[in-house]
C-alpha positions as CSV (number, residue, x, y, z in Angstrom):
1,M,-85.0,-38.9,99.5
2,K,-85.6,-35.2,99.1
3,S,-83.4,-33.4,96.6
4,W,-81.6,-30.3,97.5
5,S,-82.8,-26.8,96.7
6,W,-80.7,-24.7,94.5
7,T,-80.6,-21.8,96.9
8,S,-79.6,-24.0,99.8
9,W,-76.8,-25.3,97.6
10,A,-75.7,-21.7,96.9
11,L,-75.7,-20.9,100.6
12,A,-73.9,-24.2,101.4
13,A,-71.0,-23.3,98.9
14,S,-69.8,-20.8,101.4
15,S,-68.7,-23.4,103.9
16,L,-65.9,-24.5,101.6
17,T,-64.1,-21.3,102.5
18,L,-63.4,-22.5,106.0
19,R,-59.8,-23.5,106.5
20,W,-59.1,-27.0,107.8
21,P,-55.8,-28.7,108.6
22,S,-54.8,-30.9,105.7
23,Q,-54.7,-34.6,106.5
24,S,-51.9,-37.0,105.6
25,Q,-52.8,-39.2,102.7
26,A,-51.2,-42.0,100.8
27,A,-48.5,-40.7,98.7
28,P,-49.2,-41.4,95.0
29,Q,-46.6,-42.0,92.4
30,E,-44.9,-38.7,91.6
31,K,-46.1,-37.3,88.3
32,D,-43.9,-36.7,85.3
33,I,-43.6,-33.3,83.7
34,P,-46.0,-33.0,80.7
35,T,-44.1,-33.1,77.4
36,I,-46.7,-31.1,75.5
37,L,-47.7,-27.8,77.2
38,T,-51.3,-26.7,77.4
39,P,-52.2,-23.1,76.6
40,A,-50.9,-20.4,79.0
41,S,-54.2,-19.9,80.6
42,Y,-54.2,-23.6,81.8
43,V,-50.8,-23.7,83.3
44,T,-51.1,-25.3,86.7
45,P,-49.5,-24.2,90.0
46,A,-47.0,-26.6,91.4
47,D,-49.0,-27.2,94.6
48,E,-52.0,-28.7,92.8
49,P,-52.8,-32.3,94.0
50,Q,-51.7,-35.3,92.0
51,V,-54.8,-37.4,93.0
52,L,-58.3,-36.5,94.1
53,Y,-61.0,-38.6,95.8
54,F,-64.5,-39.3,94.6
55,L,-66.9,-40.5,97.3
56,C,-70.4,-41.9,97.0
57,G,-72.7,-44.1,99.1
58,A,-74.3,-47.3,97.7
59,N,-73.8,-46.4,94.0
60,P,-72.0,-46.4,91.7
61,R,-70.1,-49.6,92.8
62,P,-66.7,-50.4,91.2
63,D,-68.2,-53.0,88.9
64,R,-70.6,-50.6,87.5
65,L,-68.0,-47.9,86.9
66,R,-65.7,-50.5,85.2
67,S,-68.5,-51.7,83.0
68,A,-69.5,-48.1,82.0
69,G,-65.9,-47.0,81.4
70,G,-66.1,-44.1,83.8
71,L,-68.4,-41.7,85.6
72,V,-70.4,-39.1,83.7
73,P,-72.7,-36.7,85.4
74,R,-76.2,-37.0,83.9
75,L,-77.6,-33.8,82.5
76,P,-81.3,-32.9,82.9
77,N,-83.5,-32.8,79.9
78,P,-84.0,-30.0,78.9
79,T,-80.6,-28.8,79.9
80,P,-80.5,-25.3,81.4
81,D,-77.3,-23.3,80.8
82,E,-76.6,-23.1,84.6
83,V,-75.6,-26.7,84.8
84,W,-72.3,-25.9,82.9
85,G,-71.1,-23.6,85.7
86,Y,-69.7,-25.4,88.8
87,A,-71.2,-22.7,91.1
88,T,-74.5,-22.3,89.3
89,V,-75.8,-25.9,88.9
90,T,-79.5,-26.5,89.1
91,S,-81.4,-28.9,91.4
92,Q,-81.9,-31.3,88.4
93,G,-78.3,-32.1,87.6
94,S,-74.9,-30.9,86.7
95,A,-72.1,-31.2,84.1
96,W,-69.6,-31.5,87.0
97,A,-68.5,-34.2,89.4
98,Q,-67.2,-33.2,92.7
99,L,-63.9,-34.6,94.1
100,W,-62.1,-34.0,97.3
101,R,-58.5,-33.4,98.1
102,D,-58.7,-35.6,101.2
103,W,-61.5,-38.2,101.7
104,R,-61.3,-37.7,105.5
105,H,-62.2,-34.0,105.3
106,P,-65.3,-33.5,107.5
107,L,-67.3,-32.0,104.6
108,A,-66.5,-34.9,102.3
109,I,-67.6,-37.5,104.9
110,T,-70.8,-35.7,106.0
111,T,-71.7,-34.8,102.5
112,N,-71.4,-38.3,100.9
113,W,-72.0,-40.8,103.7
114,N,-74.9,-41.4,106.1
115,S,-72.9,-44.0,108.1
116,Q,-75.7,-46.5,107.5
117,S,-74.4,-48.2,104.4
118,A,-71.2,-48.7,102.5
119,L,-69.2,-45.7,101.2
120,H,-67.4,-46.2,97.9
121,L,-64.1,-44.4,97.6
122,Y,-62.1,-43.8,94.4
123,E,-58.6,-42.4,94.2
124,V,-58.6,-40.6,90.8
125,S,-55.5,-39.4,89.0
126,T,-55.9,-35.7,88.2
127,C,-56.1,-34.2,84.7
128,P,-56.8,-30.8,83.2
129,N,-60.6,-31.2,83.1
130,M,-60.5,-30.8,86.8
131,V,-60.5,-27.3,88.3
132,A,-60.1,-25.7,91.8
133,H,-63.0,-24.0,93.6
134,F,-60.9,-21.1,94.9
135,H,-58.0,-18.9,93.9
136,R,-55.9,-19.7,97.0
137,S,-54.8,-23.3,97.1
138,H,-55.1,-23.8,100.8
139,L,-58.8,-23.2,100.6
140,N,-59.3,-25.8,98.0
141,Q,-60.7,-29.0,99.6
142,A,-63.2,-29.6,96.9
143,Y,-62.5,-29.7,93.1
144,W,-64.7,-30.1,90.1
145,A,-64.3,-32.4,87.1
146,L,-66.0,-31.2,84.0
147,G,-67.7,-34.2,82.4
148,G,-66.6,-36.6,85.0
149,F,-63.6,-39.0,84.8
150,L,-62.6,-42.3,83.1
151,W,-62.3,-45.7,84.8
152,S,-58.7,-45.8,83.5
153,Q,-58.0,-42.7,85.8
154,V,-58.9,-44.6,88.9
155,R,-55.7,-45.7,90.7
156,R,-57.4,-47.7,93.4
157,Y,-60.7,-48.0,95.2
158,A,-62.1,-49.1,98.5
159,A,-65.4,-49.7,100.3
160,I,-65.9,-48.3,103.9
161,N,-68.6,-50.0,105.8
162,P,-70.2,-48.7,109.0
163,G,-67.8,-49.2,111.9
164,D,-64.7,-49.4,109.6
165,D,-61.6,-47.3,110.2
166,V,-62.2,-44.3,107.8
167,D,-58.5,-43.3,108.0
168,N,-57.2,-46.8,106.8
169,P,-59.5,-48.3,104.1
170,N,-58.6,-51.5,102.5
171,W,-57.5,-50.2,99.1
172,I,-57.7,-52.4,96.0
173,E,-55.4,-51.5,93.1
174,N,-57.1,-50.9,89.8
175,I,-55.5,-53.2,87.2
176,D,-57.0,-51.0,84.5
177,F,-55.2,-47.8,85.6
178,D,-53.4,-46.2,82.7
179,P,-50.0,-44.8,83.9
180,R,-50.1,-42.2,81.1
181,W,-52.4,-40.2,83.4
182,N,-49.3,-39.5,85.5
183,R,-48.3,-36.9,83.0
184,F,-51.2,-34.6,83.9
185,H,-52.4,-32.2,86.7
186,T,-55.5,-30.2,87.3
187,S,-56.0,-26.9,85.5
188,G,-56.0,-25.0,88.9
189,W,-58.4,-22.2,89.4
190,Q,-60.6,-21.3,86.4
191,P,-63.2,-18.7,87.5
192,E,-64.5,-18.3,84.0
193,L,-66.1,-21.7,84.5
194,S,-67.9,-20.8,87.8
195,G,-71.0,-19.8,85.9
196,Y,-71.5,-16.5,87.7
197,S,-73.1,-13.9,85.3
198,T,-70.8,-11.1,84.2
199,S,-72.9,-8.7,86.3
200,H,-72.4,-10.7,89.5
201,P,-70.6,-8.9,92.3
202,V,-68.1,-11.7,92.6
203,W,-66.2,-10.2,89.7
204,F,-65.5,-7.1,91.7
205,D,-63.3,-9.1,94.1
206,R,-59.6,-8.4,93.6
207,D,-58.8,-12.0,92.7
208,W,-61.7,-12.4,90.2
209,R,-61.9,-9.1,88.4
210,S,-59.3,-9.8,85.7
211,R,-60.9,-13.2,84.9
212,R,-64.4,-12.1,83.9
213,P,-65.7,-14.2,81.0
214,A,-66.9,-12.7,77.7
215,P,-70.4,-11.4,78.3
216,A,-71.7,-12.8,75.0
217,M,-70.7,-16.4,75.8
218,T,-73.1,-18.9,77.4
219,R,-71.8,-21.2,80.2
220,R,-71.8,-24.1,77.8
221,E,-69.8,-22.2,75.2
222,Q,-67.3,-21.3,78.0
223,A,-67.0,-24.9,79.0
224,L,-66.5,-26.1,75.4
225,L,-63.8,-23.4,74.9
226,F,-62.0,-24.7,78.0
227,I,-62.2,-28.3,76.9
228,R,-60.9,-27.5,73.4
229,G,-58.1,-25.6,75.0
230,I,-56.8,-28.4,77.1
231,M,-57.4,-30.9,74.3
232,Q,-54.5,-29.3,72.3
233,N,-52.5,-31.9,74.1
234,S,-52.5,-34.8,71.7
235,L,-52.0,-37.4,74.5
236,L,-54.9,-36.1,76.5
237,R,-57.0,-36.0,73.4
238,G,-56.3,-39.7,72.7
239,L,-57.0,-40.8,76.3
240,F,-60.4,-39.2,76.2
241,E,-61.0,-40.1,72.6
242,W,-62.1,-36.6,72.1
243,N,-64.1,-35.9,68.9
244,G,-64.3,-32.1,69.3
245,H,-67.8,-32.0,70.9
246,L,-69.5,-32.3,74.2
247,P,-69.9,-34.5,76.2
248,L,-66.3,-35.0,77.1
249,I,-66.8,-38.7,78.2
250,R,-69.1,-41.2,76.5
251,V,-69.9,-44.1,78.7
252,R,-70.7,-47.5,77.2
253,D,-74.1,-47.6,78.8
254,P,-75.8,-44.1,79.0
255,A,-78.2,-45.5,81.6
256,W,-75.2,-45.8,84.0
257,A,-74.4,-42.1,83.8
258,T,-74.6,-40.9,87.4
259,P,-77.0,-38.0,88.3
260,L,-75.1,-35.9,90.7
261,A,-77.2,-34.1,93.3
262,R,-75.6,-31.4,95.3
263,F,-74.6,-31.3,99.0
264,E,-76.7,-29.1,101.3
265,R,-75.9,-27.2,104.5
266,Q,-78.6,-24.9,105.8
267,A,-77.1,-21.7,107.1
268,P,-79.0,-19.9,109.9
269,L,-76.2,-17.4,110.4
270,Q,-76.6,-15.4,113.6
271,N,-73.7,-13.1,112.8
272,F,-74.3,-12.8,109.0
273,Q,-73.0,-9.4,108.0
274,L,-76.1,-8.2,106.1
275,D,-74.5,-4.9,105.0
276,T,-72.2,-6.8,102.7
277,L,-75.1,-8.1,100.6
278,K,-74.8,-6.6,97.1
279,V,-77.8,-7.0,94.8
280,P,-77.7,-5.6,91.3
281,E,-79.7,-2.4,90.8
282,D,-82.0,-3.9,88.1
283,V,-83.2,-6.6,90.5
284,V,-83.9,-4.0,93.2
285,Q,-85.7,-1.9,90.7
286,E,-87.8,-4.8,89.5
287,Y,-88.9,-5.5,93.1
288,R,-89.8,-1.8,93.7
289,E,-91.8,-1.6,90.6
290,K,-93.7,-4.9,90.6
291,G,-93.7,-5.7,94.3
292,S,-92.4,-9.2,93.5
293,L,-89.4,-10.9,91.9
294,S,-89.0,-13.2,88.9
295,E,-87.4,-16.6,89.2
296,E,-84.2,-15.1,87.8
297,G,-84.3,-12.2,90.3
298,C,-84.7,-14.7,93.2
299,R,-81.7,-16.7,91.9
300,V,-79.6,-13.5,91.7
301,I,-80.4,-12.7,95.3
302,S,-79.6,-16.2,96.3
303,L,-76.2,-15.9,94.7
304,A,-75.6,-12.5,96.4
305,I,-76.3,-14.2,99.7
306,S,-74.0,-17.0,98.9
307,L,-71.3,-14.6,97.9
308,S,-71.6,-12.6,101.1
309,V,-71.5,-15.8,103.2
310,W,-68.3,-17.1,101.6
311,M,-66.6,-13.7,101.7
312,H,-67.5,-13.2,105.4
313,A,-67.5,-16.8,106.7
314,A,-66.1,-17.2,110.2
315,L,-62.8,-19.0,110.7
316,P,-62.3,-21.6,113.4
317,R,-61.7,-20.1,116.9
318,R,-58.1,-19.6,118.1
319,G,-56.1,-22.7,118.3
320,S,-58.6,-24.9,116.4
321,H,-56.3,-25.1,113.4
322,R,-53.9,-27.0,115.6
323,R,-56.4,-29.9,116.1
324,R,-56.8,-32.6,113.6
325,S,-60.4,-33.0,112.5
326,A,-60.3,-36.7,113.7
327,E,-59.8,-35.4,117.2
328,L,-63.2,-33.5,117.2
329,A,-65.2,-34.7,120.2
330,A,-68.8,-35.9,119.6
331,G,-71.1,-33.0,119.2
332,D,-68.3,-30.6,118.3
333,S,-69.2,-28.3,115.4
334,P,-66.3,-27.6,113.0
335,Y,-68.1,-24.4,111.8
336,E,-69.1,-21.3,113.7
337,Y,-71.8,-20.2,111.2
338,C,-72.8,-23.2,109.1
339,L,-74.8,-25.9,110.8
340,L,-74.8,-29.3,109.0
341,T,-78.1,-31.0,108.4
342,N,-78.9,-34.3,106.8
343,N,-76.8,-34.3,103.7
344,T,-77.3,-36.1,100.4
345,S,-74.5,-37.8,98.6
346,Q,-73.8,-36.3,95.1
347,C,-74.2,-39.9,93.9
348,D,-77.9,-40.2,94.9
349,A,-80.4,-39.9,92.2
350,V,-82.7,-36.8,92.3
351,S,-86.0,-38.3,93.3
352,Q,-88.1,-35.3,94.0
353,T,-88.5,-32.0,92.1
354,D,-87.6,-28.9,94.0
355,G,-89.9,-25.9,94.3
356,T,-89.2,-22.7,92.5
357,D,-86.2,-20.6,93.1
358,C,-88.4,-18.0,94.8
359,D,-89.8,-20.6,97.1
360,A,-86.3,-21.7,98.0
361,L,-85.2,-18.1,98.5
362,T,-88.2,-17.4,100.8
363,N,-87.3,-20.4,102.8
364,A,-83.7,-19.3,103.1
365,I,-84.6,-15.7,104.1
366,G,-87.0,-17.2,106.7
367,Q,-84.2,-19.1,108.3
368,L,-82.0,-16.0,108.3
369,N,-84.8,-13.9,109.8
370,V,-85.2,-16.4,112.6
371,A,-81.4,-16.2,113.2
372,S,-81.5,-12.4,113.1
373,T,-84.1,-12.0,115.8
374,Y,-81.3,-12.3,118.3
375,S,-79.9,-9.0,119.6
376,E,-77.0,-9.5,121.9
377,P,-74.1,-7.3,123.0
378,Y,-70.5,-8.4,122.5
379,G,-67.4,-7.7,124.5
380,S,-64.1,-6.8,123.0
381,S,-63.3,-10.5,122.7
382,G,-66.7,-11.4,121.2
383,L,-67.2,-9.2,118.3
384,P,-68.4,-10.9,115.1
385,K,-65.7,-12.1,112.8
386,T,-65.4,-10.7,109.3
387,A,-63.5,-11.7,106.3
388,C,-60.5,-9.5,105.9
389,S,-58.3,-10.8,103.1
390,H,-55.7,-7.9,103.1
391,L,-54.4,-5.3,105.6
392,G,-53.6,-1.7,104.7
393,R,-52.2,-0.8,108.1
394,L,-50.3,-2.9,110.6
395,I,-49.0,-2.1,114.1
396,F,-46.6,-4.2,116.1
397,M,-46.6,-4.0,119.9
398,V,-44.2,-5.6,122.4
399,N,-44.5,-5.3,126.2
400,I,-41.6,-5.9,128.6
401,A,-42.2,-7.5,131.9
402,D,-42.3,-5.2,134.9
403,E,-39.6,-7.1,136.8
404,L,-36.0,-6.4,138.0
405,Y,-33.6,-6.8,135.1
406,A,-36.4,-7.5,132.6
407,G,-35.0,-4.8,130.2
408,T,-32.2,-5.2,127.8
409,Y,-29.2,-3.3,126.3
410,D,-29.6,-5.0,123.0
411,E,-31.0,-3.5,119.8
412,I,-34.3,-5.2,118.9
413,T,-35.8,-5.8,115.5
414,A,-38.9,-7.9,114.5
415,R,-40.5,-9.5,111.4
416,V,-44.2,-10.1,110.7
417,G,-44.9,-12.7,108.1
418,P,-43.2,-11.9,104.8
419,S,-41.9,-8.5,106.0
420,W,-38.3,-7.5,106.1
421,S,-36.8,-6.8,109.6
422,F,-37.9,-3.5,111.1
423,E,-36.5,-1.6,114.0
424,V,-38.3,-1.8,117.4
425,A,-35.6,-0.4,119.8
426,K,-32.2,1.1,119.0
427,E,-29.4,2.4,121.2
428,P,-29.6,4.5,123.3
429,H,-33.3,4.0,123.5
430,T,-33.3,0.3,124.3
431,L,-36.1,-1.5,126.1
432,S,-36.6,-0.9,129.8
433,R,-38.5,-2.9,132.4
434,G,-42.3,-2.4,132.2
435,E,-42.0,-0.6,128.9
436,S,-44.5,-1.0,126.0
437,R,-43.1,-0.2,122.5
438,Q,-45.4,0.3,119.5
439,V,-44.3,0.4,115.9
440,E,-46.6,1.2,112.9
441,L,-45.1,-0.6,109.9
442,G,-44.4,1.4,106.8
443,M,-46.1,-1.0,104.4
444,M,-44.1,0.0,101.3
445,K,-40.9,-0.1,103.3
446,V,-41.1,-3.5,105.0
447,F,-43.2,-5.7,102.6
448,P,-42.9,-3.8,100.1
449,S,-46.5,-3.3,99.1
450,Q,-49.4,-1.1,100.0
451,T,-51.2,-4.2,101.5
452,V,-50.4,-7.6,102.9
453,A,-52.5,-10.7,102.6
454,L,-53.8,-11.8,106.0
455,N,-52.9,-15.5,105.3
456,E,-49.3,-14.5,104.5
457,I,-48.9,-13.4,108.1
458,D,-48.0,-16.9,109.3
459,R,-45.3,-16.0,111.8
460,I,-44.0,-13.3,114.2
461,S,-40.4,-13.2,115.3
462,I,-38.2,-10.9,117.5
463,S,-34.4,-10.7,117.1
464,A,-31.7,-9.0,119.2
465,R,-28.3,-7.6,118.4
466,R,-25.5,-6.9,120.9
467,V,-24.0,-3.4,120.3
468,N,-22.3,-2.6,123.6
469,A,-20.4,-4.2,126.5
470,F,-23.6,-4.7,128.5
471,G,-25.5,-6.4,125.8
472,G,-26.2,-10.1,125.3
473,D,-28.1,-10.0,128.6
474,W,-31.2,-11.9,129.7
475,W,-34.5,-10.0,129.4
476,K,-38.1,-10.9,129.6
477,I,-40.9,-10.4,127.1
478,K,-44.3,-10.0,128.7
479,G,-46.3,-10.2,125.5
480,V,-46.5,-9.4,121.7
481,Q,-49.5,-8.2,119.9
482,L,-50.5,-7.1,116.4
483,Q,-53.3,-4.7,115.3
484,G,-54.3,-4.3,111.7
485,Q,-56.8,-2.4,109.5
486,C,-58.4,-3.9,106.5
487,S,-57.3,-2.6,103.2
488,D,-60.8,-2.1,101.8
489,S,-62.6,-0.9,105.0
490,L,-62.1,0.7,108.4
491,T,-62.5,-2.7,110.1
492,T,-59.7,-3.2,112.6
493,I,-58.6,-6.5,113.9
494,H,-56.1,-7.6,116.6
495,L,-54.0,-10.6,117.4
496,E,-53.5,-11.4,121.1
497,S,-52.3,-15.0,121.0
498,F,-49.0,-14.0,122.5
499,A,-50.2,-11.2,124.8
500,S,-49.1,-13.1,127.9
501,I,-46.1,-15.3,127.0
502,N,-43.9,-14.0,129.9
503,L,-40.8,-15.5,128.4
504,G,-37.1,-14.9,129.4
505,V,-34.8,-14.6,126.4
506,K,-31.2,-14.0,125.7
507,N,-29.1,-13.2,122.6
508,E,-26.2,-15.7,122.5
509,G,-25.0,-14.7,119.1
510,R,-21.8,-12.9,118.2
511,W,-21.1,-9.2,118.5
512,R,-23.4,-7.2,116.2
513,Q,-25.0,-10.4,114.9
514,R,-28.7,-10.3,114.7
515,T,-30.1,-13.4,116.4
516,E,-33.7,-14.6,116.6
517,V,-34.7,-14.9,120.3
518,W,-38.4,-15.6,120.0
519,A,-40.9,-16.6,117.3
520,G,-44.6,-17.7,117.2
521,P,-46.9,-19.2,114.5
522,V,-49.9,-17.2,113.4
523,G,-53.0,-18.3,111.5
524,P,-55.9,-16.2,110.1
525,E,-58.2,-17.7,112.7
526,D,-56.1,-16.2,115.5
527,W,-57.3,-12.7,114.7
528,D,-60.3,-11.1,116.4
529,V,-62.3,-8.0,115.3
530,T,-61.7,-4.9,117.3
531,S,-64.2,-2.7,115.5
532,Y,-66.3,-3.5,112.4
533,C,-66.8,-0.7,110.0
534,T,-67.6,-1.1,106.3
535,H,-70.3,1.7,105.8
536,F,-71.0,5.1,107.2
537,E,-74.5,6.0,108.3
538,S,-73.9,9.7,109.0
539,L,-71.4,12.4,107.9
540,E,-70.9,15.9,109.2
541,F,-68.5,18.7,108.5
542,D,-67.1,21.6,110.4
543,V,-66.1,24.8,108.4
544,E,-64.1,27.6,110.1
545,L,-63.1,30.9,108.6
546,G,-59.6,32.3,109.3
547,N,-58.9,34.8,112.0
548,G,-56.8,37.1,109.8
549,I,-57.8,40.8,109.3
550,G,-60.6,40.8,106.7
551,G,-61.0,37.1,106.9
552,G,-64.8,37.5,106.8
553,T,-66.9,38.2,103.7
554,Y,-70.1,39.8,102.6
555,D,-70.7,36.7,100.4
556,D,-72.4,33.5,101.6
557,I,-70.2,30.4,102.1
558,L,-71.4,27.2,100.4
559,I,-70.1,23.7,100.2
560,Q,-70.7,21.0,97.6
561,I,-70.4,17.4,98.8
562,G,-71.2,14.8,96.2
563,R,-74.5,15.9,94.6
564,Q,-75.6,18.0,97.6
565,Q,-75.0,21.7,97.9
566,L,-75.4,23.3,101.3
567,S,-75.4,27.0,102.4
568,V,-73.0,27.1,105.4
569,M,-72.7,30.7,106.4
570,E,-74.4,34.1,105.5
571,Q,-72.0,37.0,105.4
572,P,-69.8,35.5,108.1
573,W,-67.2,37.3,110.3
574,A,-63.6,36.3,110.5
575,G,-63.2,33.2,112.8
576,E,-66.8,32.1,112.4
577,E,-67.4,28.4,112.6
578,K,-70.3,26.2,111.5
579,K,-71.1,22.4,111.8
580,M,-73.6,20.8,109.6
581,Q,-74.9,17.3,108.7
582,V,-74.8,15.9,105.2
583,N,-77.8,14.2,103.8
584,L,-76.3,11.0,102.5
585,N,-79.2,10.1,100.3
586,E,-79.1,13.5,98.5
587,A,-75.3,13.6,98.3
588,F,-74.6,10.0,97.3
589,G,-78.0,8.4,96.5
590,A,-77.9,6.0,99.4
591,K,-78.5,6.0,103.2
592,L,-75.3,4.0,103.7
593,V,-72.0,5.0,102.1
594,P,-69.1,2.6,101.8
595,V,-66.1,3.8,103.8
596,D,-63.8,3.3,100.8
597,K,-65.9,5.7,98.6
598,L,-63.9,8.7,97.3
599,I,-65.7,11.8,98.7
600,K,-65.0,15.0,96.8
601,F,-66.0,18.5,98.1
602,S,-65.7,22.1,97.1
603,I,-66.1,25.2,99.3
604,F,-66.8,28.6,97.6
605,S,-68.6,31.9,98.1
606,F,-71.8,33.2,96.5
607,P,-73.0,36.8,96.3
608,D,-75.5,37.9,98.9
609,G,-76.8,41.1,97.4
610,R,-73.4,42.3,96.2
611,G,-72.2,42.1,92.7
612,L,-68.5,42.3,93.7
613,G,-66.8,39.6,95.7
614,D,-64.3,40.3,98.5
615,W,-61.4,38.4,99.8
616,W,-62.1,35.9,102.6
617,E,-60.0,33.4,104.5
618,L,-60.8,29.7,104.8
619,G,-59.3,28.6,108.1
620,G,-60.0,24.9,107.6
621,V,-62.6,22.2,107.3
622,S,-62.9,18.8,109.0
623,F,-65.2,15.8,108.6
624,E,-66.6,13.3,111.0
625,A,-68.5,10.1,110.2
626,R,-70.2,7.4,112.2
627,C,-70.0,3.7,111.3
628,Q,-73.1,1.8,110.7
629,R,-74.3,-0.2,113.7
630,S,-71.1,0.1,115.7
631,G,-71.4,3.8,116.3
632,K,-67.7,4.2,116.1
633,R,-66.6,7.6,114.8
634,Y,-63.8,8.5,112.4
635,R,-62.4,11.9,111.4
636,V,-60.6,13.6,108.6
637,D,-58.4,16.5,109.8
638,K,-56.0,16.9,106.9
639,Y,-57.8,20.1,105.8
640,S,-58.3,21.5,109.3
641,K,-55.4,24.0,109.1
642,L,-55.6,25.6,105.7
643,D,-55.5,29.4,106.2
644,V,-56.0,30.0,102.4
645,W,-57.5,33.2,100.9
646,R,-60.1,33.2,98.1
647,L,-61.7,35.9,96.0
648,R,-64.8,35.6,93.8
649,D,-63.6,37.6,90.8
650,V,-62.3,37.0,87.3
651,G,-58.7,35.8,87.3
652,Y,-58.7,34.6,90.9
653,K,-59.3,31.3,92.5
654,D,-62.7,31.5,94.1
655,H,-63.1,28.0,95.6
656,F,-61.2,25.3,97.5
657,D,-61.4,21.7,96.4
658,G,-60.6,18.5,98.3
659,K,-61.1,14.8,98.4
660,I,-61.3,12.2,101.1
661,T,-59.9,8.6,100.6
662,L,-60.1,5.6,102.8
663,R,-56.7,6.2,104.2
664,D,-57.6,9.7,105.4
665,W,-60.1,8.5,108.0
666,K,-58.7,8.3,111.6
667,E,-60.5,6.8,114.5
668,S,-61.8,9.5,116.9
669,S,-63.7,7.3,119.4
670,K,-62.0,4.5,121.2
671,T,-65.0,2.7,122.8
672,V,-66.0,-0.8,121.7
673,A,-69.6,-0.7,120.7
674,N,-72.3,-3.2,121.2
675,Y,-73.4,-5.0,118.0
676,E,-76.8,-6.0,116.9
677,V,-77.8,-8.5,114.2
678,V,-80.2,-6.7,111.9
679,R,-83.1,-8.3,110.1
680,I,-82.6,-9.2,106.5
681,S,-86.0,-7.5,105.7
682,D,-84.3,-4.2,106.4
683,Y,-82.1,-4.8,103.3
684,M,-84.7,-6.3,100.9
């Protein structure tokens, strides 16, 4: 059977970011609290699982694992350093075994079982050599065990044959299970063990940046440091019979060490957001100078693609999080972007050598190119999804039905996710029939934080309070909506799951008691993109002199934006105005500028044949930028009404300085643009 390409594995890793409903599973014995604490960096969150599941087809069978004493991933010879990172394993092997939180998870089944032969299933007691794939626990369906696991960790095992009920296997208790494993848990998320190089863009992510490993350490050294840290627990050290060196587990028969191949899912992503692809400058420079890439360069680009995929993977469509995966009809695809192909179990031996990393990258880019040939418009409900982990702005909207007696005399408050209650309507301005009320939340006031995580917005509620004799009346909510803006871009998203609930409600609480009258659940998959904007493709400014007497000047007016200096006006009159375009490449060294880039500018005068300067009045300056691909425009008007005087002379302030941040940009165009998928060759 063909082994999986390294690049395909990297692309496939993105699919683990997709949220799936957790399945019920047999409740294992509750674990005791460890009596000997591990180092602080290995303290585990309380929501980590107590058992994980190892799946493999055909081999290894329980009798082989029992005879060997456990499962040990077989390392290739020679052993590249990448095999010691759970995200950078090569096509020849790995130091990690993959386990699953739920054996019925669609990825676990399709990855490890071809439905043609028996599937062996092992319930393994967790311990600190196991780490989570992601920072947020709800995303962690797959875990990684450094060095494998011992047979004494297996609580029970089962074989599922074609046609058997996957949900109810015939479990066999392992008589060799050592209950002392009950004292341990996983080590949670350990990004230092991912294997990503210190220059990889993943370390710029907010969750990763503080966990970057030491640049001088190899992946193997990082793994050894981790093992030595958890082995400070004497009980754990005794169970593993740890001698201070790798490998962690020594099986009785090395021939029975299991070579773990990786799972593969090819990813022809029609809506892959190519402008999120971040490739280190040295790799780009190598390509420009040599016209080709080294194997290392190809691997770096593969990782960049993988990173972009998992950061911007689509979530299931609205409502899909309410279905159990077992209820998927035949032919249903649980992923919008990632299409499953024939998968190889991690237990299958690697029987064929992969091509080079550049061959694999060429193949992957070819598939993305095929997908990117489509150019289709989207309506307001069909815009491409984008990963938006945090919101920097949030607007709550409630619409009252346009019916007789649909309004209310009560005061209305609301809550969004973890927010405190905020005011929607207060006496005497209570809600009337047909009215739409919109409230922009003060982030620091109601959360309190500058941003809120999207996955924390799990609920919306509305409460009413009777404050007069006419209160406590029936009223009718037509719909509730939310609109948010991403904290690190100008991408706006909206939630319309409850836009047409048409529900009559009544506050039956006591006088002046706040009573909840409506609430609805929210998931990240319920949001849709209103407008996508991460980069600007054009920038222009509008400078106007003041209309005061003597507001003009015999000097010339110049502006410095980034590294570009532009002559705006020559000996202008008072009230004169000029619009100009900024050359982004000259000003910022790139044709596309991230919307969150801090833009600094300075406006000043320069002598035009006169040695002495004269007073002049700067009326104001405004900026307008156009988003890449969408064409949506944003403006900055906070400097449009300045009316400040300047003089080019010693002892006087002769220039005006300003800066533009992400929060300064306000939308100036309201149309929803058509989107096109751009070829990856435009970015390579």
